[in-house]
Structure formats: C-alpha cells, structure tokens
C-alpha positions, 0 to 999 in steps of 0.5 A, a space after each residue: 737686852 737681847 743677846 746679839 747673834 754670835 758667829 764662830 767660824 773655824 778656819 783651816 789653812 791651805 797647804 803649799 810646797 813653800 810652807 809644808 807643815 804649816 797649818 792653823 785653826 782660827 776661831 773668829 768671833 763676830 760681835 754682830 752679824 749685820 752691818 749698815 751701809 755707813 759702816 764702811 769698815 764695819 763688822 767688828 770681830 776678834 779671833 784666836 789663832 791656833 798653830 795646828 801644824 808641825 812648824 812655828 810661824 810668825 805673827 805680828 806682836 802688835 795688833 795694829 801691825 797684825 791688822 795692817 800687815 797680815 789680817 785681810 778680808 778678801 772678797 769672793 770672788 777673789 781679786 788677785 791684784 788685791 792679794 799681790 799688794 799684801 807683800 808690801 804691807 807685810 814687809 812694813 812689819 819690822 822683824 823684831 815686831 814678830 813672835 813665833 807661834 809654836 805648834 799646839 799653841 794659841 794666840 789672842 790679840 787684845 785691846 783692839 777690834 778688827 774690822 772687815 776690810 773696805 775691799 769687801 763692798 757693801 751688799 745685802 750679803 757680803 761674802 769673803 774670807 778672813 785670811 792671815 798672810 805669812 809672807 811670800 804669797 802664802 795665806 791661811 784662808 777661811 772657808 767662805 763667810 758672810 755678813 748681812 748688809 741691812 737698813 736699820 729700823 731707827 737711829 737716835 742721837 745720844 750725845 756729841 763729845 769732843 775729839 782731837 780731830 773734831 766733834 764725834 756723835 754717839 748714836 743708838 742704832 736699832 735693827 730687828 730687836 737689837 740696839 747698838 751704840 755707835 760712834 760717828 765721825 763725819 760720814 763714818 760709823 763705828 759700832 761700840 757695844 750692844 744696848 738695852 732696847 728700852 733704857 735711856 742712854 746718857 753720857 758724861 765726861 770721865 777724865 776730861 779727855 778720851 774717856 766718857 761714862 755711858 749709862 744704860 739705865 742704871 748700868 755704867 760703862 767707860 768708853 774709850 774714844 780713840 778705839 771705840 771700845 769699852 774699858 769697863 762695863 757689864 758683860 751684857 754690854 762689854 761683849 768684846 771684852 768678855 769674849 776676849 778675856 775668857 778666850 785668852 784665859 782658855 788659851 793660856 791654860 791650853 798653852 801651859 799644858 802644851 808646854 808642860 807635855 813638850 817639857 816632859 818629852 824633852 826630859 825623857 
C-alpha cells in the first residue's frame, strides 16, 4: 500500500485589541491532499490546537458543536458575508458546552473527521484558510492552504449496505497510485480510509446494524456507517485513528508537564 501524502500546516492566530494575548498554534493533518468533484464536503482532516497565548480561550467540548460553531474553512479571496454569519452559529453552542484551553495546553478532538466547508468551491486548486472562531468577530486564521481537485483514474463498486436513510454503496476510488475506500449516499461521496492497490476488498455485516467488517486481502477493519470511520483496523488503513491516538498521547504528556511546572511556580 502506498503511503498517502500528509500535509501538516502550522496555524498562527492574528491578534486584535478585542482579544489581546490570545494566540494559538494549530496543527492540521489532512489524510489525503486531493478531492474529487463528488466530494462536496471532502478533504477530511483532524487538528491539534495549542494555546500559545497568555489567556485561556473557549473551545466547544463536543466535536460536532466545534465543527458547526467554531471550525470554518474560508475560501480565498475572503467572503465577508460568510464570516458575518458565524456569530449566529457560535451562539448555538450552550455556555456549558465549552471548556477553557489554558495557556501552554493542547487539545485533540476524537471520534470525528472534520471536513472542508462546502463554501470552498471545487476547482483544480482550492485555496482557503482553516479558521477557529472565538466569538465577537475574532478568528484564529491559518496561512493559505490548498487541496487539489482531481478526476480519479477509476471507481470500483465494492458492496451495497443498509442504512437508516436508505442503501449506501461502498466504492474504491484510485488516483495516481492511491486507492481509497469511500461510502456513497446518493450523489455524495465520503472518504473512509486508504486501501492496498491490488488486494480484493470484501464486506460482511458485523453487528447487523451500523458496523461492517471490511477485508483488505487478509487484513480486516471494522467500519462504522454513521461517521464513515474505522473503529478498528491496522495502522496502514486506519490512518485517522493512528494519527489521532498518537497525537493525543503526545498532547497529554505535554499538558501534564505544563501543569506540573505551573504547580511548581504556584507553590513557591
């Protein structure tokens, strides 16, 4: 299996009089750097947010709330009207739905891949920023980023599986030496994980409901239908789970050290 390209971008916040002392370093991991025209909400990624400023700031506890109320992919050039609507989405997060990320600490969201916002139109090169909204018009903005819009080399139907909203197809899409498993619901495609280039892929029910076992040759994975993610699988397939797990372990170790040093200072 070819290792998929990885794009890691360090994002540094802008400063404003409103939020002086607020800064963040955000690490974004794209699991593949190309999307097809059918991936209207394609380009899945995860991120780590480190508070590098002097003040705590609020992040949504739940990744769904975070994606709706704070996380935005903003096309370049900027659309001011699109930005102005974010305050309404932000206010939908209840106050108890936030936690404070303290200076020096890092947070990783688990169990959900984030998607490039549909406001970024498909093209051969899609330029945008990944931004975190903190309310009252204040954003943590990335440097300009880009994904490639491509025409895949081939598409192969693997299986049709049941779903509460109707049947869903699993397909394998190949592009320039990479082969990815996708779920397809109507006209929409959602990427799941990389596959080997030559192995036969087969699917069987696992729990009779939302879980299915996917075989990549003699390697098996457990696919969760609702979120289009793997709940189990070897690292070469479960690239989302591997990165999230390892990055969270690093963050927890770093956070423990930050808190230890803070406690030492307070004890003096």
